[in-house]
DRENDO-1510 file (C-alpha; in Angstrom, 1 decimal, always signed):
<recs>
REC; n; res; u; v; w
REC; 1; GLY; +20.6; +64.3; +22.2 .
REC; 2; GLU; +20.0; +60.7; +21.1 .
REC; 3; GLN; +16.5; +60.0; +19.7 .
REC; 4; ARG; +14.6; +57.2; +21.3 .
REC; 5; ARG; +13.1; +54.7; +19.0 .
REC; 6; ALA; +9.7; +53.1; +19.6 .
REC; 7; VAL; +10.0; +49.5; +20.7 .
REC; 8; LEU; +7.1; +47.2; +19.9 .
REC; 9; PRO; +5.0; +46.0; +21.6 .
REC; 10; LEU; +3.9; +49.3; +23.3 .
REC; 11; GLN; +3.6; +49.6; +27.1 .
REC; 12; ASN; +0.2; +49.0; +28.7 .
REC; 13; SER; +0.0; +52.6; +30.0 .
REC; 14; LEU; +0.4; +54.0; +26.5 .
REC; 15; LEU; -2.1; +51.6; +25.1 .
REC; 16; ARG; -4.7; +52.7; +27.7 .
REC; 17; ARG; -4.1; +56.4; +26.7 .
REC; 18; ILE; -4.6; +55.6; +23.1 .
REC; 19; ARG; -7.8; +53.7; +23.7 .
REC; 20; SER; -9.2; +56.6; +25.9 .
REC; 21; ALA; -8.5; +59.1; +23.1 .
REC; 22; GLU; -10.2; +56.8; +20.6 .
REC; 23; LEU; -13.2; +56.6; +23.0 .
REC; 24; CYS; -13.5; +60.4; +23.3 .
REC; 25; ILE; -13.3; +60.9; +19.5 .
REC; 26; LEU; -16.0; +58.3; +19.0 .
REC; 27; GLN; -18.3; +60.0; +21.6 .
REC; 28; GLU; -17.9; +63.4; +19.9 .
REC; 29; SER; -18.6; +61.8; +16.5 .
REC; 30; VAL; -21.8; +60.1; +17.7 .
REC; 31; GLN; -23.1; +63.3; +19.3 .
REC; 32; THR; -22.4; +65.4; +16.2 .
REC; 33; ARG; -24.1; +62.9; +13.9 .
REC; 34; MET; -27.2; +62.7; +16.2 .
REC; 35; GLN; -27.5; +66.6; +16.3 .
REC; 36; GLN; -27.3; +66.7; +12.5 .
REC; 37; GLN; -30.1; +64.1; +12.2 .
REC; 38; ASP; -32.2; +66.0; +14.7 .
REC; 39; GLY; -32.1; +69.1; +12.5 .
REC; 40; MET; -33.0; +67.2; +9.4 .
REC; 41; LEU; -36.0; +65.4; +10.9 .
REC; 42; SER; -37.6; +68.3; +12.7 .
REC; 43; VAL; -40.8; +69.6; +11.0 .
REC; 44; SER; -42.5; +72.9; +11.8 .
REC; 45; PRO; -46.1; +72.8; +12.9 .
REC; 46; GLY; -48.8; +73.6; +10.4 .
REC; 47; THR; -47.0; +72.5; +7.2 .
REC; 48; ASP; -48.7; +70.8; +4.3 .
REC; 49; ASP; -45.8; +68.5; +3.3 .
REC; 50; GLY; -47.7; +65.3; +4.0 .
REC; 51; PHE; -47.2; +65.3; +7.8 .
REC; 52; MET; -50.0; +66.0; +10.3 .
REC; 53; PRO; -50.1; +69.6; +11.4 .
REC; 54; GLY; -48.5; +70.3; +14.8 .
REC; 55; VAL; -46.5; +67.0; +14.8 .
REC; 56; VAL; -42.7; +67.2; +15.1 .
REC; 57; LEU; -40.7; +64.0; +14.3 .
REC; 58; THR; -37.7; +64.1; +16.6 .
REC; 59; PRO; -35.7; +60.9; +17.1 .
REC; 60; PRO; -34.8; +60.2; +20.7 .
REC; 61; VAL; -31.4; +61.6; +21.6 .
REC; 62; PRO; -29.3; +59.1; +23.4 .
REC; 63; SER; -27.7; +60.1; +26.6 .
REC; 64; VAL; -23.9; +60.5; +27.0 .
REC; 65; SER; -23.8; +57.3; +29.0 .
REC; 66; ALA; -25.5; +55.3; +26.2 .
REC; 67; ALA; -23.0; +56.8; +23.7 .
REC; 68; ALA; -20.2; +55.8; +26.0 .
REC; 69; ALA; -21.5; +52.3; +26.3 .
REC; 70; ALA; -21.8; +52.0; +22.5 .
REC; 71; ALA; -18.3; +53.3; +22.1 .
REC; 72; ALA; -17.0; +50.8; +24.7 .
REC; 73; SER; -18.8; +48.0; +22.9 .
REC; 74; TYR; -17.2; +49.1; +19.6 .
REC; 75; ASN; -13.8; +49.2; +21.2 .
REC; 76; GLN; -14.2; +45.7; +22.7 .
REC; 77; GLN; -15.3; +44.2; +19.4 .
REC; 78; ARG; -12.4; +45.9; +17.6 .
REC; 79; HIS; -9.7; +44.4; +19.8 .
REC; 80; SER; -11.4; +41.0; +20.3 .
REC; 81; PRO; -10.4; +38.0; +18.1 .
REC; 82; PRO; -12.8; +37.1; +15.3 .
REC; 83; ARG; -15.5; +34.6; +16.1 .
REC; 84; VAL; -15.6; +31.4; +14.1 .
REC; 85; PRO; -19.1; +30.2; +13.3 .
REC; 86; ALA; -19.9; +26.8; +14.7 .
REC; 87; PRO; -20.3; +24.0; +12.1 .
REC; 88; VAL; -23.8; +23.1; +11.1 .
REC; 89; ALA; -24.6; +19.4; +11.4 .
REC; 90; LEU; -26.4; +18.2; +8.3 .
REC; 91; SER; -29.0; +15.5; +8.7 .
REC; 92; PRO; -27.9; +12.3; +6.9 .
REC; 93; GLN; -29.8; +11.3; +3.8 .
REC; 94; PRO; -31.3; +7.8; +4.0 .
REC; 95; ALA; -29.8; +5.3; +1.6 .
REC; 96; ALA; -31.8; +3.9; -1.2 .
REC; 97; THR; -30.8; +0.3; -0.6 .
REC; 98; ALA; -29.0; -1.6; +2.2 .
REC; 99; VAL; -25.6; -3.0; +1.2 .
REC; 100; SER; -23.8; -5.6; +3.3 .
REC; 101; SER; -20.1; -6.3; +2.7 .
REC; 102; THR; -18.7; -9.7; +3.7 .
REC; 103; PRO; -15.4; -10.1; +1.8 .
REC; 104; PRO; -13.1; -13.1; +2.3 .
REC; 105; SER; -10.5; -13.1; +5.1 .
REC; 106; GLY; -7.3; -11.1; +4.6 .
REC; 107; ALA; -5.6; -7.8; +5.5 .
REC; 108; GLN; -7.6; -5.0; +7.2 .
REC; 109; SER; -8.6; -2.0; +5.2 .
REC; 110; LEU; -11.2; +0.8; +5.3 .
REC; 111; GLN; -14.2; +0.1; +3.1 .
REC; 112; PRO; -17.6; +1.9; +2.9 .
REC; 113; VAL; -20.4; -0.1; +4.3 .
REC; 114; VAL; -24.1; +0.7; +4.3 .
REC; 115; GLU; -26.4; -1.3; +6.6 .
REC; 116; ASP; -30.1; -1.1; +7.7 .
REC; 117; GLY; -30.8; +2.0; +5.6 .
REC; 118; ALA; -28.3; +4.2; +7.6 .
REC; 119; SER; -25.9; +6.6; +6.0 .
REC; 120; ALA; -22.7; +5.4; +4.5 .
REC; 121; ALA; -19.7; +5.2; +6.9 .
REC; 122; LEU; -16.2; +3.8; +6.9 .
REC; 123; ARG; -15.7; +0.6; +8.8 .
REC; 124; VAL; -12.7; -1.7; +9.2 .
REC; 125; ALA; -13.4; -4.7; +7.0 .
REC; 126; PRO; -11.2; -7.5; +5.7 .
REC; 127; LYS; -9.5; -6.7; +2.4 .
REC; 128; PRO; -10.5; -9.2; -0.4 .
REC; 129; SER; -7.6; -11.4; -1.2 .
REC; 130; PRO; -6.6; -11.7; -4.9 .
REC; 131; PRO; -7.9; -14.8; -6.7 .
REC; 132; GLN; -5.4; -17.7; -6.6 .
REC; 133; PRO; -4.0; -18.7; -10.0 .
REC; 134; MET; -4.8; -22.1; -11.3 .
REC; 135; GLN; -2.2; -24.6; -12.4 .
REC; 136; ARG; -1.9; -24.9; -16.1 .
REC; 137; GLU; -3.6; -28.1; -17.3 .
REC; 138; THR; -1.4; -28.2; -20.3 .
REC; 139; CYS; +1.8; -28.7; -18.2 .
REC; 140; ALA; +3.1; -32.2; -18.0 .
REC; 141; PHE; +3.6; -31.9; -14.2 .
REC; 142; ALA; +1.4; -30.9; -11.3 .
REC; 143; LEU; +3.0; -29.4; -8.2 .
REC; 144; PHE; +2.2; -30.4; -4.6 .
REC; 145; PRO; +3.6; -28.9; -1.5 .
REC; 146; VAL; +6.1; -31.0; +0.4 .
REC; 147; ALA; +4.7; -31.9; +3.9 .
REC; 148; ALA; +7.7; -31.9; +6.1 .
REC; 149; THR; +9.4; -30.1; +9.0 .
REC; 150; ARG; +12.8; -28.5; +9.2 .
REC; 151; SER; +14.1; -31.4; +11.2 .
REC; 152; ASP; +13.2; -34.1; +8.7 .
REC; 153; ILE; +13.4; -32.2; +5.3 .
REC; 154; GLY; +17.1; -33.2; +5.0 .
REC; 155; GLU; +16.3; -36.9; +5.2 .
REC; 156; ILE; +13.5; -36.5; +2.7 .
REC; 157; PHE; +15.8; -34.6; +0.3 .
REC; 158; GLU; +18.4; -37.4; +0.5 .
REC; 159; ARG; +15.9; -40.1; +0.0 .
REC; 160; PHE; +14.6; -38.5; -3.2 .
REC; 161; THR; +17.9; -37.4; -4.8 .
REC; 162; ALA; +19.1; -41.0; -4.4 .
REC; 163; ARG; +16.7; -41.8; -7.3 .
REC; 164; VAL; +18.0; -38.9; -9.5 .
REC; 165; ASP; +20.9; -39.0; -11.9 .
REC; 166; ALA; +23.9; -37.6; -10.1 .
REC; 167; LYS; +24.8; -35.3; -13.1 .
REC; 168; ILE; +21.4; -33.5; -12.5 .
REC; 169; ALA; +21.4; -33.6; -8.7 .
REC; 170; LYS; +25.0; -32.1; -8.5 .
REC; 171; SER; +24.2; -29.4; -11.1 .
REC; 172; MET; +21.8; -27.6; -8.7 .
REC; 173; GLU; +22.3; -26.2; -5.2 .
REC; 174; THR; +23.8; -28.6; -2.6 .
REC; 175; TRP; +22.0; -29.6; +0.6 .
REC; 176; ALA; +24.2; -27.2; +2.6 .
REC; 177; SER; +23.0; -24.3; +0.5 .
REC; 178; LEU; +19.3; -25.4; +0.8 .
REC; 179; GLN; +19.7; -25.8; +4.6 .
REC; 180; GLU; +21.1; -22.3; +4.8 .
REC; 181; ALA; +18.1; -21.0; +2.8 .
REC; 182; LEU; +15.8; -22.6; +5.4 .
REC; 183; GLU; +17.0; -20.0; +8.0 .
REC; 184; ASP; +14.9; -17.4; +6.1 .
REC; 185; GLU; +11.4; -17.5; +7.4 .
REC; 186; GLY; +10.2; -14.2; +5.9 .
REC; 187; ILE; +9.0; -13.4; +2.4 .
REC; 188; GLY; +12.1; -15.0; +0.9 .
REC; 189; ALA; +11.6; -18.4; +2.6 .
REC; 190; PRO; +12.1; -21.3; +0.2 .
REC; 191; GLU; +9.1; -23.2; -1.1 .
REC; 192; TRP; +9.3; -27.0; -1.7 .
REC; 193; PHE; +7.1; -28.8; -4.2 .
REC; 194; TRP; +6.8; -32.4; -5.4 .
REC; 195; LEU; +6.4; -32.9; -9.1 .
REC; 196; MET; +3.9; -35.5; -10.3 .
REC; 197; ARG; +3.4; -36.3; -14.0 .
REC; 198; ARG; -0.2; -36.2; -15.3 .
REC; 199; ASP; +0.1; -38.8; -18.1 .
REC; 200; GLY; -3.7; -38.6; -18.7 .
REC; 201; GLN; -4.5; -39.4; -15.1 .
REC; 202; ASP; -5.2; -37.5; -11.9 .
REC; 203; PRO; -1.8; -36.7; -10.3 .
REC; 204; ALA; -3.4; -36.4; -6.9 .
REC; 205; ALA; -4.5; -40.0; -7.0 .
REC; 206; THR; -1.0; -41.0; -5.7 .
REC; 207; LEU; +0.2; -39.5; -2.5 .
REC; 208; PRO; +3.6; -37.8; -3.2 .
REC; 209; SER; +6.5; -39.1; -1.2 .
REC; 210; PRO; +10.3; -39.4; -1.8 .
REC; 211; GLU; +9.7; -42.8; -3.2 .
REC; 212; SER; +6.7; -42.0; -5.4 .
REC; 213; ALA; +7.3; -38.4; -6.6 .
REC; 214; ASP; +8.5; -37.8; -10.2 .
REC; 215; GLY; +10.5; -34.7; -9.4 .
REC; 216; LEU; +11.3; -32.0; -6.8 .
REC; 217; ALA; +11.5; -28.2; -7.1 .
REC; 218; VAL; +12.7; -25.6; -4.6 .
REC; 219; PHE; +12.4; -21.9; -5.3 .
REC; 220; ARG; +12.0; -18.6; -3.4 .
REC; 221; LEU; +11.4; -14.9; -3.9 .
REC; 222; LYS; +14.6; -12.8; -4.1 .
REC; 223; ARG; +14.7; -9.0; -3.6 .
REC; 224; MET; +17.9; -7.2; -4.7 .
REC; 225; SER; +18.1; -4.4; -7.2 .
REC; 226; THR; +15.2; -6.1; -8.9 .
REC; 227; THR; +12.7; -8.7; -7.7 .
REC; 228; PHE; +13.2; -12.1; -9.2 .
REC; 229; GLY; +12.5; -15.8; -8.5 .
REC; 230; GLN; +15.4; -18.0; -7.6 .
REC; 231; LEU; +15.1; -21.6; -8.6 .
REC; 232; LEU; +17.4; -23.4; -6.1 .
REC; 233; HIS; +16.7; -26.9; -7.1 .
REC; 234; ILE; +14.9; -28.9; -9.8 .
REC; 235; SER; +15.4; -32.6; -10.5 .
REC; 236; VAL; +13.4; -35.5; -12.0 .
REC; 237; VAL; +13.9; -39.2; -11.8 .
REC; 238; ASP; +14.0; -39.4; -15.6 .
REC; 239; SER; +16.4; -37.2; -17.5 .
REC; 240; ALA; +14.0; -37.0; -20.4 .
REC; 241; TRP; +11.5; -35.0; -18.2 .
REC; 242; VAL; +13.8; -32.1; -17.4 .
REC; 243; GLU; +12.3; -29.7; -20.0 .
REC; 244; ASP; +8.7; -30.5; -19.1 .
REC; 245; ALA; +9.5; -30.0; -15.4 .
REC; 246; LEU; +11.1; -26.6; -16.1 .
REC; 247; GLU; +8.0; -25.5; -18.0 .
REC; 248; ALA; +5.7; -26.5; -15.1 .
REC; 249; VAL; +7.8; -24.9; -12.4 .
REC; 250; LYS; +8.3; -21.8; -14.4 .
REC; 251; ALA; +4.6; -21.4; -15.0 .
REC; 252; ARG; +4.0; -21.9; -11.2 .
REC; 253; MET; +6.6; -19.2; -10.3 .
REC; 254; PHE; +5.3; -16.6; -12.8 .
REC; 255; ALA; +1.7; -17.2; -11.7 .
REC; 256; TRP; +2.3; -16.9; -8.0 .
REC; 257; LEU; +5.3; -14.6; -7.5 .
REC; 258; PRO; +5.3; -10.8; -8.5 .
REC; 259; ILE; +8.7; -11.3; -10.3 .
REC; 260; LYS; +10.2; -10.0; -13.5 .
REC; 261; SER; +12.4; -13.0; -14.1 .
REC; 262; ILE; +13.6; -16.4; -12.9 .
REC; 263; ARG; +17.2; -17.2; -12.2 .
REC; 264; ALA; +18.9; -20.5; -11.7 .
REC; 265; THR; +22.6; -21.4; -11.2 .
REC; 266; ILE; +24.0; -24.5; -12.9 .
REC; 267; TRP; +27.1; -25.6; -11.0 .
REC; 268; TYR; +30.2; -27.2; -12.4 .
REC; 269; ASN; +30.5; -30.7; -10.9 .
REC; 270; ASN; +32.6; -33.8; -11.1 .
REC; 271; ALA; +29.8; -36.3; -11.5 .
REC; 272; THR; +31.7; -37.7; -14.6 .
REC; 273; GLY; +35.1; -37.6; -12.9 .
REC; 274; GLU; +36.0; -34.2; -14.4 .
REC; 275; MET; +34.9; -30.8; -13.2 .
REC; 276; GLN; +32.6; -29.6; -16.0 .
REC; 277; LEU; +29.2; -28.2; -16.8 .
REC; 278; ASN; +26.3; -30.5; -17.6 .
REC; 279; LYS; +25.7; -29.4; -21.2 .
REC; 280; ASP; +22.6; -31.5; -21.6 .
REC; 281; PHE; +21.1; -30.0; -18.5 .
REC; 282; GLU; +22.0; -26.5; -19.8 .
REC; 283; ALA; +20.4; -27.2; -23.2 .
REC; 284; CYS; +17.1; -28.0; -21.4 .
REC; 285; PHE; +17.2; -24.6; -19.7 .
REC; 286; LYS; +17.9; -22.9; -23.0 .
REC; 287; LYS; +14.8; -24.6; -24.6 .
REC; 288; ALA; +12.8; -23.2; -21.7 .
REC; 289; ARG; +13.9; -19.6; -22.7 .
REC; 290; PHE; +16.7; -19.4; -20.1 .
REC; 291; ARG; +19.7; -17.4; -21.3 .
REC; 292; TRP; +23.2; -17.0; -19.9 .
REC; 293; PHE; +23.3; -14.2; -17.3 .
REC; 294; GLN; +26.7; -14.3; -15.5 .
REC; 295; LEU; +29.3; -16.5; -14.0 .
REC; 296; CYS; +29.8; -16.9; -10.2 .
REC; 297; ASN; +32.0; -18.7; -7.7 .
REC; 298; SER; +31.1; -20.1; -4.3 .
REC; 299; LYS; +33.5; -21.9; -2.1 .
REC; 300; GLY; +35.9; -22.5; -5.0 .
REC; 301; VAL; +33.1; -23.9; -7.2 .
REC; 302; ARG; +32.2; -22.2; -10.5 .
REC; 303; GLY; +28.6; -21.7; -11.5 .
REC; 304; GLN; +26.7; -20.3; -14.5 .
REC; 305; VAL; +23.7; -18.2; -13.8 .
REC; 306; MET; +20.8; -18.6; -16.2 .
REC; 307; ASN; +18.0; -16.0; -16.5 .
REC; 308; CYS; +14.5; -16.2; -18.0 .
REC; 309; ASN; +12.5; -13.0; -18.3 .
REC; 310; ARG; +8.7; -12.9; -18.0 .
REC; 311; ALA; +7.0; -12.9; -21.4 .
REC; 312; GLU; +3.7; -11.3; -22.2 .
REC; 313; PRO; +0.5; -13.5; -21.9 .
REC; 314; PRO; -0.3; -16.1; -23.1 .
REC; 315; ASP; +3.3; -17.2; -23.1 .
REC; 316; ASP; +3.6; -16.5; -19.4 .
REC; 317; PRO; +0.9; -15.8; -16.7 .
REC; 318; VAL; -0.2; -12.3; -15.8 .
REC; 319; THR; +1.9; -10.8; -13.0 .
REC; 320; PRO; +0.1; -11.3; -9.7 .
REC; 321; PRO; -0.3; -8.4; -7.3 .
REC; 322; GLU; +2.3; -8.0; -4.5 .
</recs>
């Protein structure tokens, strides 16, 4: 006939029979061991082996009910899950000195703080912001943020560029491109700065405005396959200042932005009556370590992208943290 195979888990009735058999075997084993110990510990009266005469050392023989209880306890412990010891709380060690942390405002982070001699613990505290880089005093220009709103920045741009040589103004991004960039309000939002010449005097003594500023720069952070700074616009009221303005803006971008390079597009324009590249403007970029990167076309206009890689200090500032 067909042989039946055991299927796990076993049925409850079979498990009870197995446990009863184990209990019987345990009871017999306990009784046999106690009888053997009884025979070994019994001493005859009147011997001189160090025991008092007439005294018989006989261990108490447990009853069958006691043996059954011990076997049941053993069986219960055998099939019960292991007991995990409870953790022991250690008393905190007092700190030697009290430390108070009051970092400047910034992002939240977990920092160890010890107060009033209590044990060290993690507490949410402001993350120290990185030190702000200083402007290079050796640069011929100082940069000041343009105070304007999105509604009036266009008028300010037109008022200033009216004072700039058309060959320079038309070589950079048009107002339409700058206006489109203003739609980005995230990490890649454009930054606008007035340029004020030092000339041995305090550049902050004169309030920058479209009529008093010496130059204008617009740049932003650009994240693509690599992170770089995009110089959208740079212009000065005197063409002889272009190279100095580039050095000042480049120093500012490398000091404040975690970028590997700066890119700017010089556009072909018809400021001279013929669609061509401003070679004098291009030469200023080359003196500032900008090199040809690639050609591009936008809305039927050709442009030449120039790239300047970050150099090691002291040629360029140290890369700031992101």
